[in-house]
VOKERO-789100 format. One record per residue: x, y, z of N, C-alpha, C in turn; residue number from 1. Coordinates in nm, 2 decimals, m for minus. Layout:
BEGIN
+--------+--------+--------+--------+--------+--------+--------+--------+--------+-----+
!   n.xx !   n.yy !   n.zz !  ca.xx !  ca.yy !  ca.zz !   c.xx !   c.yy !   c.zz !  nr !
+--------+--------+--------+--------+--------+--------+--------+--------+--------+-----+
!      X !      Y !      Z !      X !      Y !      Z !      X !      Y !      Z ! NUM !
...
+--------+--------+--------+--------+--------+--------+--------+--------+--------+-----+
end
This chain:
BEGIN
+--------+--------+--------+--------+--------+--------+--------+--------+--------+-----+
!   n.xx !   n.yy !   n.zz !  ca.xx !  ca.yy !  ca.zz !   c.xx !   c.yy !   c.zz !  nr !
+--------+--------+--------+--------+--------+--------+--------+--------+--------+-----+
!  m2.44 !   1.70 !   1.37 !  m2.40 !   1.59 !   1.26 !  m2.42 !   1.60 !   1.10 !   1 !
!  m2.32 !   1.64 !   1.05 !  m2.39 !   1.67 !   0.86 !  m2.48 !   1.56 !   0.83 !   2 !
!  m2.55 !   1.56 !   0.79 !  m2.68 !   1.51 !   0.68 !  m2.63 !   1.40 !   0.62 !   3 !
!  m2.48 !   1.42 !   0.57 !  m2.42 !   1.34 !   0.50 !  m2.33 !   1.22 !   0.51 !   4 !
!  m2.34 !   1.24 !   0.67 !  m2.28 !   1.12 !   0.75 !  m2.40 !   1.02 !   0.79 !   5 !
!  m2.50 !   1.12 !   0.85 !  m2.62 !   1.05 !   0.89 !  m2.68 !   0.97 !   0.80 !   6 !
!  m2.70 !   0.97 !   0.73 !  m2.71 !   0.89 !   0.57 !  m2.66 !   0.79 !   0.56 !   7 !
!  m2.52 !   0.81 !   0.57 !  m2.45 !   0.68 !   0.55 !  m2.41 !   0.59 !   0.67 !   8 !
!  m2.47 !   0.66 !   0.80 !  m2.47 !   0.55 !   0.93 !  m2.63 !   0.49 !   0.91 !   9 !
!  m2.70 !   0.53 !   0.90 !  m2.83 !   0.42 !   0.82 !  m2.85 !   0.36 !   0.74 !  10 !
!  m2.78 !   0.38 !   0.61 !  m2.76 !   0.31 !   0.47 !  m2.64 !   0.14 !   0.55 !  11 !
!  m2.54 !   0.22 !   0.60 !  m2.50 !   0.08 !   0.64 !  m2.48 !   0.02 !   0.76 !  12 !
!  m2.58 !   0.06 !   0.82 !  m2.58 !   0.02 !   0.99 !  m2.69 !  m0.11 !   0.91 !  13 !
!  m2.82 !  m0.11 !   0.79 !  m2.85 !  m0.17 !   0.77 !  m2.82 !  m0.28 !   0.67 !  14 !
!  m2.72 !  m0.28 !   0.63 !  m2.62 !  m0.32 !   0.53 !  m2.57 !  m0.43 !   0.67 !  15 !
!  m2.48 !  m0.37 !   0.74 !  m2.42 !  m0.47 !   0.80 !  m2.50 !  m0.55 !   0.89 !  16 !
!  m2.63 !  m0.52 !   0.94 !  m2.71 !  m0.62 !   1.03 !  m2.77 !  m0.67 !   0.90 !  17 !
!  m2.79 !  m0.66 !   0.80 !  m2.87 !  m0.73 !   0.68 !  m2.79 !  m0.89 !   0.61 !  18 !
!  m2.61 !  m0.86 !   0.64 !  m2.55 !  m0.91 !   0.57 !  m2.40 !  m1.02 !   0.62 !  19 !
!  m2.41 !  m0.89 !   0.74 !  m2.29 !  m0.94 !   0.86 !  m2.14 !  m0.90 !   0.78 !  20 !
!  m2.04 !  m1.00 !   0.85 !  m1.90 !  m0.91 !   0.76 !  m1.87 !  m0.96 !   0.63 !  21 !
!  m1.93 !  m0.97 !   0.54 !  m1.83 !  m0.98 !   0.39 !  m1.90 !  m0.82 !   0.28 !  22 !
!  m1.86 !  m0.91 !   0.15 !  m1.84 !  m0.79 !   0.07 !  m2.00 !  m0.72 !   0.06 !  23 !
!  m2.13 !  m0.83 !   0.06 !  m2.22 !  m0.72 !   0.12 !  m2.24 !  m0.66 !   0.20 !  24 !
!  m2.17 !  m0.67 !   0.35 !  m2.28 !  m0.63 !   0.47 !  m2.17 !  m0.47 !   0.45 !  25 !
!  m2.07 !  m0.41 !   0.38 !  m2.02 !  m0.35 !   0.37 !  m2.02 !  m0.24 !   0.19 !  26 !
!  m2.17 !  m0.35 !   0.10 !  m2.23 !  m0.28 !  m0.03 !  m2.13 !  m0.31 !  m0.10 !  27 !
!  m2.01 !  m0.39 !  m0.12 !  m1.95 !  m0.42 !  m0.21 !  m2.00 !  m0.49 !  m0.28 !  28 !
!  m2.00 !  m0.51 !  m0.48 !  m2.02 !  m0.60 !  m0.55 !  m1.99 !  m0.73 !  m0.53 !  29 !
!  m1.83 !  m0.75 !  m0.50 !  m1.77 !  m0.87 !  m0.47 !  m1.64 !  m0.86 !  m0.41 !  30 !
!  m1.57 !  m0.99 !  m0.35 !  m1.46 !  m0.93 !  m0.31 !  m1.36 !  m0.90 !  m0.38 !  31 !
!  m1.36 !  m0.98 !  m0.48 !  m1.22 !  m0.95 !  m0.58 !  m1.30 !  m0.81 !  m0.66 !  32 !
!  m1.43 !  m0.74 !  m0.66 !  m1.37 !  m0.66 !  m0.73 !  m1.31 !  m0.53 !  m0.63 !  33 !
!  m1.37 !  m0.57 !  m0.47 !  m1.30 !  m0.47 !  m0.37 !  m1.10 !  m0.48 !  m0.35 !  34 !
!  m1.07 !  m0.64 !  m0.40 !  m0.93 !  m0.65 !  m0.39 !  m0.85 !  m0.54 !  m0.49 !  35 !
!  m0.96 !  m0.54 !  m0.60 !  m0.86 !  m0.49 !  m0.74 !  m0.85 !  m0.31 !  m0.71 !  36 !
!  m0.94 !  m0.30 !  m0.61 !  m0.94 !  m0.16 !  m0.56 !  m0.84 !  m0.14 !  m0.50 !  37 !
!  m0.85 !  m0.15 !  m0.42 !  m0.73 !  m0.19 !  m0.32 !  m0.56 !  m0.21 !  m0.41 !  38 !
!  m0.57 !  m0.25 !  m0.50 !  m0.46 !  m0.27 !  m0.60 !  m0.45 !  m0.14 !  m0.59 !  39 !
!  m0.51 !  m0.06 !  m0.64 !  m0.53 !   0.06 !  m0.68 !  m0.46 !   0.17 !  m0.58 !  40 !
!  m0.54 !   0.20 !  m0.51 !  m0.50 !   0.26 !  m0.34 !  m0.37 !   0.26 !  m0.29 !  41 !
!  m0.36 !   0.12 !  m0.30 !  m0.20 !   0.04 !  m0.24 !  m0.10 !   0.12 !  m0.36 !  42 !
!  m0.13 !   0.17 !  m0.44 !  m0.01 !   0.20 !  m0.55 !   0.05 !   0.39 !  m0.46 !  43 !
!  m0.08 !   0.42 !  m0.37 !   0.04 !   0.57 !  m0.26 !   0.13 !   0.52 !  m0.21 !  44 !
!   0.15 !   0.41 !  m0.16 !   0.28 !   0.35 !  m0.10 !   0.40 !   0.33 !  m0.18 !  45 !
!   0.48 !   0.35 !  m0.11 !   0.60 !   0.42 !  m0.19 !   0.68 !   0.22 !  m0.18 !  46 !
!   0.72 !   0.22 !  m0.23 !   0.83 !   0.08 !  m0.25 !   0.84 !   0.03 !  m0.18 !  47 !
!   0.96 !   0.12 !  m0.10 !   1.03 !   0.08 !  m0.01 !   0.93 !   0.04 !   0.12 !  48 !
!   0.81 !   0.10 !   0.12 !   0.71 !   0.09 !   0.22 !   0.72 !  m0.06 !   0.30 !  49 !
!   0.68 !  m0.10 !   0.20 !   0.66 !  m0.24 !   0.23 !   0.82 !  m0.35 !   0.36 !  50 !
!   0.90 !  m0.26 !   0.37 !   0.98 !  m0.33 !   0.42 !   1.05 !  m0.26 !   0.57 !  51 !
!   0.94 !  m0.18 !   0.59 !   0.96 !  m0.10 !   0.72 !   0.83 !  m0.05 !   0.78 !  52 !
!   0.79 !   0.01 !   0.90 !   0.68 !   0.08 !   0.97 !   0.66 !   0.17 !   0.89 !  53 !
!   0.53 !   0.20 !   0.87 !   0.45 !   0.29 !   0.83 !   0.30 !   0.30 !   0.92 !  54 !
!   0.25 !   0.44 !   0.90 !   0.10 !   0.47 !   0.95 !   0.02 !   0.49 !   0.87 !  55 !
!  m0.10 !   0.41 !   0.87 !  m0.23 !   0.42 !   0.80 !  m0.37 !   0.48 !   0.80 !  56 !
!  m0.44 !   0.55 !   0.79 !  m0.58 !   0.52 !   0.83 !  m0.64 !   0.50 !   0.70 !  57 !
!  m0.74 !   0.45 !   0.73 !  m0.84 !   0.35 !   0.67 !  m0.99 !   0.42 !   0.70 !  58 !
!  m1.01 !   0.51 !   0.61 !  m1.14 !   0.60 !   0.68 !  m1.24 !   0.55 !   0.61 !  59 !
!  m1.34 !   0.53 !   0.69 !  m1.49 !   0.38 !   0.63 !  m1.44 !   0.26 !   0.59 !  60 !
!  m1.34 !   0.28 !   0.73 !  m1.29 !   0.11 !   0.71 !  m1.38 !   0.00 !   0.67 !  61 !
!  m1.53 !   0.00 !   0.77 !  m1.62 !  m0.09 !   0.71 !  m1.56 !  m0.19 !   0.87 !  62 !
!  m1.53 !  m0.35 !   0.80 !  m1.50 !  m0.44 !   0.90 !  m1.36 !  m0.43 !   0.91 !  63 !
!  m1.30 !  m0.36 !   0.82 !  m1.13 !  m0.38 !   0.80 !  m1.11 !  m0.44 !   0.73 !  64 !
!  m1.15 !  m0.48 !   0.67 !  m1.07 !  m0.58 !   0.52 !  m0.92 !  m0.54 !   0.52 !  65 !
!  m0.89 !  m0.41 !   0.47 !  m0.78 !  m0.36 !   0.44 !  m0.65 !  m0.40 !   0.49 !  66 !
!  m0.69 !  m0.40 !   0.60 !  m0.59 !  m0.45 !   0.72 !  m0.55 !  m0.58 !   0.70 !  67 !
!  m0.64 !  m0.67 !   0.69 !  m0.57 !  m0.81 !   0.59 !  m0.55 !  m0.83 !   0.48 !  68 !
!  m0.54 !  m0.72 !   0.42 !  m0.52 !  m0.67 !   0.26 !  m0.37 !  m0.67 !   0.24 !  69 !
!  m0.34 !  m0.57 !   0.33 !  m0.18 !  m0.53 !   0.39 !  m0.14 !  m0.67 !   0.44 !  70 !
!  m0.18 !  m0.68 !   0.54 !  m0.14 !  m0.77 !   0.59 !  m0.06 !  m0.93 !   0.52 !  71 !
!  m0.14 !  m0.97 !   0.41 !  m0.14 !  m1.05 !   0.32 !   0.00 !  m0.98 !   0.22 !  72 !
!   0.01 !  m0.90 !   0.18 !   0.13 !  m0.87 !   0.11 !   0.25 !  m0.77 !   0.19 !  73 !
!   0.27 !  m0.83 !   0.31 !   0.39 !  m0.82 !   0.41 !   0.42 !  m0.67 !   0.43 !  74 !
!   0.27 !  m0.56 !   0.44 !   0.33 !  m0.45 !   0.51 !   0.35 !  m0.46 !   0.66 !  75 !
!   0.44 !  m0.36 !   0.67 !   0.43 !  m0.36 !   0.81 !   0.40 !  m0.22 !   0.89 !  76 !
!   0.26 !  m0.20 !   0.96 !   0.21 !  m0.05 !   0.97 !   0.15 !  m0.08 !   1.09 !  77 !
!   0.11 !   0.05 !   1.10 !   0.05 !   0.13 !   1.23 !  m0.08 !   0.16 !   1.14 !  78 !
!  m0.26 !   0.06 !   1.16 !  m0.31 !   0.07 !   1.08 !  m0.45 !   0.12 !   1.20 !  79 !
!  m0.50 !   0.23 !   1.17 !  m0.64 !   0.30 !   1.24 !  m0.72 !   0.32 !   1.10 !  80 !
!  m0.87 !   0.22 !   1.21 !  m0.95 !   0.26 !   1.09 !  m1.05 !   0.30 !   1.15 !  81 !
!  m1.15 !   0.38 !   1.07 !  m1.24 !   0.50 !   1.11 !  m1.34 !   0.45 !   1.03 !  82 !
!  m1.50 !   0.46 !   1.13 !  m1.61 !   0.43 !   1.04 !  m1.69 !   0.52 !   1.14 !  83 !
!  m1.82 !   0.54 !   1.05 !  m1.92 !   0.61 !   1.12 !  m2.03 !   0.48 !   1.17 !  84 !
!  m1.98 !   0.39 !   1.16 !  m2.14 !   0.28 !   1.19 !  m2.08 !   0.18 !   1.32 !  85 !
!  m2.14 !   0.21 !   1.40 !  m2.10 !   0.10 !   1.54 !  m2.07 !  m0.03 !   1.56 !  86 !
!  m2.17 !  m0.10 !   1.43 !  m2.15 !  m0.23 !   1.41 !  m1.98 !  m0.31 !   1.31 !  87 !
!  m1.98 !  m0.18 !   1.25 !  m1.87 !  m0.21 !   1.16 !  m1.76 !  m0.17 !   1.23 !  88 !
!  m1.72 !  m0.09 !   1.33 !  m1.62 !  m0.14 !   1.41 !  m1.64 !  m0.22 !   1.51 !  89 !
!  m1.74 !  m0.29 !   1.58 !  m1.74 !  m0.41 !   1.65 !  m1.72 !  m0.53 !   1.57 !  90 !
!  m1.76 !  m0.55 !   1.44 !  m1.67 !  m0.65 !   1.29 !  m1.54 !  m0.61 !   1.34 !  91 !
!  m1.50 !  m0.51 !   1.32 !  m1.33 !  m0.55 !   1.28 !  m1.26 !  m0.58 !   1.40 !  92 !
!  m1.31 !  m0.51 !   1.52 !  m1.24 !  m0.56 !   1.63 !  m1.24 !  m0.70 !   1.67 !  93 !
!  m1.37 !  m0.76 !   1.65 !  m1.39 !  m0.90 !   1.69 !  m1.26 !  m0.96 !   1.58 !  94 !
!  m1.24 !  m0.95 !   1.49 !  m1.16 !  m0.99 !   1.32 !  m1.01 !  m0.99 !   1.38 !  95 !
!  m0.98 !  m0.83 !   1.38 !  m0.87 !  m0.82 !   1.42 !  m0.83 !  m0.71 !   1.56 !  96 !
!  m0.88 !  m0.76 !   1.64 !  m0.87 !  m0.68 !   1.73 !  m0.74 !  m0.68 !   1.82 !  97 !
!  m0.67 !  m0.85 !   1.77 !  m0.54 !  m0.90 !   1.87 !  m0.41 !  m0.83 !   1.82 !  98 !
!  m0.46 !  m0.76 !   1.65 !  m0.35 !  m0.75 !   1.63 !  m0.33 !  m0.60 !   1.62 !  99 !
!  m0.19 !  m0.52 !   1.60 !  m0.17 !  m0.41 !   1.57 !  m0.23 !  m0.31 !   1.54 ! 100 !
!  m0.36 !  m0.28 !   1.60 !  m0.44 !  m0.17 !   1.53 !  m0.56 !  m0.14 !   1.63 ! 101 !
!  m0.59 !   0.01 !   1.55 !  m0.65 !   0.08 !   1.67 !  m0.80 !   0.09 !   1.56 ! 102 !
!  m0.97 !   0.08 !   1.59 !  m1.06 !   0.13 !   1.56 !  m1.16 !   0.21 !   1.60 ! 103 !
!  m1.17 !   0.29 !   1.52 !  m1.22 !   0.36 !   1.59 !  m1.37 !   0.45 !   1.55 ! 104 !
!  m1.48 !   0.45 !   1.65 !  m1.61 !   0.54 !   1.59 !  m1.66 !   0.64 !   1.56 ! 105 !
!  m1.65 !   0.70 !   1.41 !  m1.65 !   0.85 !   1.44 !  m1.66 !   0.91 !   1.27 ! 106 !
!  m1.64 !   1.03 !   1.24 !  m1.57 !   1.08 !   1.11 !  m1.49 !   1.17 !   1.14 ! 107 !
!  m1.41 !   1.21 !   1.25 !  m1.29 !   1.29 !   1.27 !  m1.18 !   1.24 !   1.22 ! 108 !
!  m1.06 !   1.27 !   1.21 !  m0.96 !   1.22 !   1.19 !  m0.84 !   1.31 !   1.28 ! 109 !
!  m0.78 !   1.24 !   1.39 !  m0.74 !   1.29 !   1.51 !  m0.58 !   1.26 !   1.45 ! 110 !
!  m0.49 !   1.34 !   1.49 !  m0.36 !   1.30 !   1.47 !  m0.30 !   1.35 !   1.28 ! 111 !
!  m0.22 !   1.27 !   1.28 !  m0.15 !   1.26 !   1.14 !  m0.12 !   1.14 !   1.13 ! 112 !
!  m0.11 !   1.11 !   0.99 !  m0.02 !   0.97 !   0.94 !   0.01 !   0.97 !   0.83 ! 113 !
!   0.13 !   0.85 !   0.82 !   0.17 !   0.89 !   0.67 !   0.08 !   0.90 !   0.56 ! 114 !
!  m0.01 !   0.83 !   0.53 !  m0.10 !   0.78 !   0.46 !  m0.20 !   0.78 !   0.49 ! 115 !
!  m0.37 !   0.83 !   0.43 !  m0.54 !   0.86 !   0.43 !  m0.55 !   0.73 !   0.32 ! 116 !
!  m0.59 !   0.66 !   0.31 !  m0.67 !   0.59 !   0.23 !  m0.89 !   0.57 !   0.21 ! 117 !
!  m0.97 !   0.60 !   0.12 !  m1.08 !   0.51 !   0.17 !  m1.12 !   0.47 !  m0.02 ! 118 !
!  m1.23 !   0.40 !   0.06 !  m1.29 !   0.28 !  m0.08 !  m1.46 !   0.25 !  m0.10 ! 119 !
!  m1.49 !   0.38 !  m0.16 !  m1.65 !   0.33 !  m0.16 !  m1.74 !   0.43 !  m0.08 ! 120 !
!  m1.67 !   0.51 !   0.02 !  m1.71 !   0.61 !   0.09 !  m1.81 !   0.73 !   0.02 ! 121 !
!  m1.78 !   0.79 !  m0.10 !  m1.79 !   0.91 !  m0.13 !  m1.91 !   0.82 !  m0.27 ! 122 !
!  m2.01 !   0.67 !  m0.24 !  m2.10 !   0.68 !  m0.33 !  m2.22 !   0.71 !  m0.30 ! 123 !
!  m2.24 !   0.66 !  m0.23 !  m2.42 !   0.66 !  m0.19 !  m2.45 !   0.82 !  m0.15 ! 124 !
!  m2.55 !   0.90 !  m0.27 !  m2.56 !   1.05 !  m0.23 !  m2.68 !   1.03 !  m0.20 ! 125 !
!  m2.79 !   0.94 !  m0.22 !  m2.90 !   0.92 !  m0.26 !  m3.01 !   1.03 !  m0.23 ! 126 !
!  m3.09 !   1.11 !  m0.15 !  m3.12 !   1.27 !  m0.25 !  m3.05 !   1.37 !  m0.23 ! 127 !
!  m2.92 !   1.38 !  m0.14 !  m2.86 !   1.49 !  m0.20 !  m2.80 !   1.50 !  m0.32 ! 128 !
!  m2.83 !   1.67 !  m0.41 !  m2.74 !   1.72 !  m0.54 !  m2.65 !   1.70 !  m0.51 ! 129 !
!  m2.64 !   1.64 !  m0.63 !  m2.46 !   1.63 !  m0.69 !  m2.36 !   1.72 !  m0.63 ! 130 !
!  m2.44 !   1.87 !  m0.64 !  m2.38 !   1.98 !  m0.59 !  m2.32 !   1.98 !  m0.49 ! 131 !
!  m2.44 !   1.97 !  m0.39 !  m2.41 !   1.97 !  m0.25 !  m2.31 !   1.82 !  m0.25 ! 132 !
!  m2.29 !   1.74 !  m0.27 !  m2.26 !   1.58 !  m0.24 !  m2.08 !   1.63 !  m0.30 ! 133 !
!  m2.07 !   1.69 !  m0.41 !  m1.93 !   1.77 !  m0.42 !  m1.88 !   1.83 !  m0.32 ! 134 !
!  m1.91 !   1.89 !  m0.28 !  m1.88 !   1.96 !  m0.19 !  m1.82 !   1.92 !  m0.05 ! 135 !
!  m1.93 !   1.79 !  m0.04 !  m1.89 !   1.74 !   0.10 !  m1.75 !   1.64 !   0.04 ! 136 !
!  m1.75 !   1.58 !   0.00 !  m1.63 !   1.51 !  m0.08 !  m1.51 !   1.59 !  m0.06 ! 137 !
!  m1.47 !   1.67 !  m0.13 !  m1.40 !   1.77 !  m0.08 !  m1.38 !   1.82 !   0.03 ! 138 !
!  m1.47 !   1.87 !   0.10 !  m1.51 !   1.89 !   0.26 !  m1.38 !   1.77 !   0.31 ! 139 !
!  m1.37 !   1.61 !   0.27 !  m1.34 !   1.55 !   0.30 !  m1.21 !   1.53 !   0.27 ! 140 !
!  m1.18 !   1.56 !   0.13 !  m1.05 !   1.54 !   0.07 !  m0.93 !   1.63 !   0.19 ! 141 !
!  m0.98 !   1.77 !   0.20 !  m0.91 !   1.85 !   0.27 !  m0.86 !   1.84 !   0.41 ! 142 !
!  m0.94 !   1.70 !   0.51 !  m0.92 !   1.69 !   0.58 !  m0.84 !   1.57 !   0.57 ! 143 !
!  m0.80 !   1.51 !   0.42 !  m0.73 !   1.38 !   0.43 !  m0.59 !   1.43 !   0.42 ! 144 !
!  m0.59 !   1.53 !   0.36 !  m0.49 !   1.62 !   0.29 !  m0.37 !   1.69 !   0.43 ! 145 !
!  m0.51 !   1.76 !   0.53 !  m0.43 !   1.79 !   0.62 !  m0.37 !   1.70 !   0.74 ! 146 !
!  m0.42 !   1.61 !   0.72 !  m0.41 !   1.44 !   0.83 !  m0.32 !   1.40 !   0.76 ! 147 !
!  m0.27 !   1.42 !   0.67 !  m0.15 !   1.27 !   0.63 !  m0.01 !   1.38 !   0.59 ! 148 !
!   0.07 !   1.32 !   0.61 !   0.23 !   1.35 !   0.57 !   0.27 !   1.28 !   0.45 ! 149 !
!   0.27 !   1.18 !   0.41 !   0.32 !   1.12 !   0.28 !   0.23 !   1.13 !   0.10 ! 150 !
!   0.08 !   1.12 !   0.21 !  m0.03 !   1.13 !   0.07 !  m0.15 !   1.04 !   0.06 ! 151 !
!  m0.23 !   1.07 !   0.02 !  m0.39 !   0.98 !   0.04 !  m0.42 !   0.94 !  m0.08 ! 152 !
!  m0.50 !   0.88 !  m0.07 !  m0.56 !   0.82 !  m0.19 !  m0.74 !   0.75 !  m0.22 ! 153 !
!  m0.78 !   0.76 !  m0.32 !  m0.96 !   0.76 !  m0.27 !  m0.98 !   0.72 !  m0.44 ! 154 !
!  m1.15 !   0.66 !  m0.42 !  m1.18 !   0.64 !  m0.52 !  m1.33 !   0.71 !  m0.51 ! 155 !
!  m1.38 !   0.70 !  m0.62 !  m1.55 !   0.73 !  m0.65 !  m1.56 !   0.66 !  m0.77 ! 156 !
!  m1.70 !   0.64 !  m0.82 !  m1.79 !   0.58 !  m0.91 !  m1.76 !   0.73 !  m1.02 ! 157 !
!  m1.73 !   0.67 !  m1.16 !  m1.77 !   0.76 !  m1.27 !  m1.84 !   0.79 !  m1.37 ! 158 !
!  m1.82 !   0.92 !  m1.36 !  m1.94 !   0.96 !  m1.46 !  m1.92 !   0.89 !  m1.59 ! 159 !
!  m1.81 !   0.82 !  m1.63 !  m1.82 !   0.73 !  m1.78 !  m1.89 !   0.62 !  m1.76 ! 160 !
!  m1.95 !   0.59 !  m1.68 !  m1.98 !   0.45 !  m1.64 !  m2.08 !   0.40 !  m1.73 ! 161 !
!  m2.16 !   0.34 !  m1.79 !  m2.28 !   0.30 !  m1.92 !  m2.40 !   0.39 !  m1.83 ! 162 !
!  m2.49 !   0.45 !  m1.94 !  m2.58 !   0.49 !  m1.87 !  m2.68 !   0.41 !  m1.81 ! 163 !
!  m2.73 !   0.29 !  m1.92 !  m2.80 !   0.19 !  m1.85 !  m2.77 !   0.10 !  m1.76 ! 164 !
!  m2.63 !   0.15 !  m1.64 !  m2.63 !   0.08 !  m1.54 !  m2.59 !   0.14 !  m1.39 ! 165 !
!  m2.64 !   0.30 !  m1.44 !  m2.62 !   0.41 !  m1.36 !  m2.74 !   0.38 !  m1.26 ! 166 !
!  m2.73 !   0.42 !  m1.15 !  m2.84 !   0.39 !  m1.05 !  m2.92 !   0.60 !  m0.99 ! 167 !
!  m2.98 !   0.62 !  m0.97 !  m2.99 !   0.77 !  m0.92 !  m3.00 !   0.81 !  m0.76 ! 168 !
!  m2.96 !   0.69 !  m0.67 !  m2.91 !   0.74 !  m0.55 !  m2.73 !   0.72 !  m0.53 ! 169 !
!  m2.73 !   0.67 !  m0.69 !  m2.52 !   0.73 !  m0.66 !  m2.46 !   0.81 !  m0.69 ! 170 !
!  m2.36 !   0.83 !  m0.70 !  m2.27 !   0.94 !  m0.71 !  m2.16 !   0.92 !  m0.79 ! 171 !
!  m2.19 !   0.95 !  m0.91 !  m2.07 !   0.92 !  m1.03 !  m2.04 !   1.09 !  m1.04 ! 172 !
!  m1.87 !   1.10 !  m1.00 !  m1.79 !   1.21 !  m0.99 !  m1.72 !   1.24 !  m1.15 ! 173 !
!  m1.66 !   1.32 !  m1.17 !  m1.64 !   1.36 !  m1.31 !  m1.46 !   1.40 !  m1.20 ! 174 !
!  m1.44 !   1.24 !  m1.29 !  m1.25 !   1.28 !  m1.24 !  m1.14 !   1.32 !  m1.26 ! 175 !
!  m1.19 !   1.45 !  m1.42 !  m1.09 !   1.52 !  m1.47 !  m1.11 !   1.66 !  m1.35 ! 176 !
!  m1.23 !   1.68 !  m1.29 !  m1.23 !   1.79 !  m1.18 !  m1.19 !   1.78 !  m1.06 ! 177 !
!  m1.20 !   1.64 !  m1.00 !  m1.10 !   1.60 !  m0.87 !  m0.98 !   1.56 !  m0.92 ! 178 !
!  m0.90 !   1.54 !  m1.05 !  m0.73 !   1.53 !  m1.08 !  m0.73 !   1.69 !  m1.07 ! 179 !
!  m0.79 !   1.81 !  m1.14 !  m0.72 !   1.93 !  m1.17 !  m0.75 !   1.96 !  m0.95 ! 180 !
!  m0.86 !   1.96 !  m0.91 !  m0.87 !   2.01 !  m0.80 !  m0.75 !   1.97 !  m0.70 ! 181 !
!  m0.72 !   1.84 !  m0.70 !  m0.59 !   1.77 !  m0.65 !  m0.49 !   1.85 !  m0.65 ! 182 !
!  m0.44 !   1.86 !  m0.80 !  m0.32 !   1.91 !  m0.85 !  m0.33 !   2.09 !  m0.83 ! 183 !
!  m0.48 !   2.15 !  m0.81 !  m0.45 !   2.29 !  m0.82 !  m0.46 !   2.35 !  m0.66 ! 184 !
!  m0.48 !   2.20 !  m0.56 !  m0.51 !   2.27 !  m0.41 !  m0.39 !   2.16 !  m0.32 ! 185 !
!  m0.36 !   2.03 !  m0.33 !  m0.28 !   1.99 !  m0.28 !  m0.15 !   1.92 !  m0.30 ! 186 !
!  m0.12 !   1.85 !  m0.41 !   0.04 !   1.90 !  m0.48 !   0.02 !   1.85 !  m0.59 ! 187 !
!   0.20 !   1.89 !  m0.66 !   0.22 !   1.85 !  m0.80 !   0.20 !   1.73 !  m0.87 ! 188 !
!   0.23 !   1.66 !  m0.75 !   0.24 !   1.48 !  m0.77 !   0.13 !   1.41 !  m0.76 ! 189 !
!   0.01 !   1.40 !  m0.87 !  m0.09 !   1.40 !  m0.89 !  m0.17 !   1.24 !  m0.98 ! 190 !
!  m0.21 !   1.15 !  m0.95 !  m0.18 !   1.05 !  m1.07 !  m0.34 !   1.02 !  m1.06 ! 191 !
!  m0.42 !   0.98 !  m1.20 !  m0.57 !   0.93 !  m1.19 !  m0.52 !   0.81 !  m1.29 ! 192 !
!  m0.59 !   0.72 !  m1.18 !  m0.60 !   0.57 !  m1.24 !  m0.72 !   0.55 !  m1.31 ! 193 !
!  m0.78 !   0.52 !  m1.42 !  m0.90 !   0.47 !  m1.48 !  m0.91 !   0.37 !  m1.57 ! 194 !
!  m0.80 !   0.32 !  m1.54 !  m0.77 !   0.16 !  m1.67 !  m0.80 !   0.01 !  m1.60 ! 195 !
!  m0.86 !   0.03 !  m1.50 !  m0.85 !  m0.12 !  m1.46 !  m1.02 !  m0.20 !  m1.42 ! 196 !
!  m1.09 !  m0.15 !  m1.56 !  m1.19 !  m0.27 !  m1.54 !  m1.34 !  m0.22 !  m1.48 ! 197 !
!  m1.33 !  m0.14 !  m1.39 !  m1.46 !  m0.13 !  m1.31 !  m1.51 !  m0.01 !  m1.30 ! 198 !
!  m1.62 !   0.03 !  m1.29 !  m1.64 !   0.21 !  m1.30 !  m1.63 !   0.31 !  m1.18 ! 199 !
!  m1.53 !   0.28 !  m1.16 !  m1.46 !   0.43 !  m1.08 !  m1.33 !   0.47 !  m1.10 ! 200 !
!  m1.32 !   0.51 !  m1.04 !  m1.18 !   0.59 !  m1.10 !  m1.08 !   0.60 !  m0.94 ! 201 !
!  m0.95 !   0.61 !  m0.92 !  m0.89 !   0.61 !  m0.81 !  m0.79 !   0.73 !  m0.85 ! 202 !
!  m0.81 !   0.81 !  m0.73 !  m0.69 !   0.88 !  m0.76 !  m0.57 !   0.90 !  m0.68 ! 203 !
!  m0.45 !   0.95 !  m0.69 !  m0.35 !   0.90 !  m0.57 !  m0.23 !   1.06 !  m0.55 ! 204 !
!  m0.27 !   1.12 !  m0.46 !  m0.19 !   1.24 !  m0.42 !  m0.07 !   1.21 !  m0.32 ! 205 !
!   0.02 !   1.23 !  m0.42 !   0.21 !   1.25 !  m0.27 !   0.22 !   1.34 !  m0.26 ! 206 !
!   0.29 !   1.41 !  m0.17 !   0.39 !   1.48 !  m0.07 !   0.53 !   1.44 !  m0.16 ! 207 !
+--------+--------+--------+--------+--------+--------+--------+--------+--------+-----+
end
């Protein structure tokens, strides 16, 4: 298993054990901030999507909160949550297991989905170099592209964060680099969202 995946297992296992199924358990600053991020990611969904079924993979789903968010907004979907942390998936099944959902432990994406989204899984690089972590992120995005039919969306912390708030163990990505990479490798229809008062950015790749 890749060391990037192993370190995420260790990091988030400790979080969920310490704090449980809440924003701190998945290392969010606040539930409100995560919902703002979900607002951005959900822009990948077409207007008519809320009126009909679609399939979506939430990669790095934590305890499945994005499914609850979608349900609140009237979306009808076949939801699959994937996470490398067994404890996260166990919590997700407790909360949403009675719904039309599937939760999977692991890092591999099987099958195809209309959409794939991720929030926050690229942030914790710890002692891995920026260059190596960038290649890891690119590899995951290649998988998103391979397994999505209509598009995918992801976020990263931005290199334009205030220097005095930046931490050595976090990965601050160059939004222009990833916009260009997605534009030249995945689709002509790419949007960069960087105007929502949080120190990260969201990229939407529409097919």
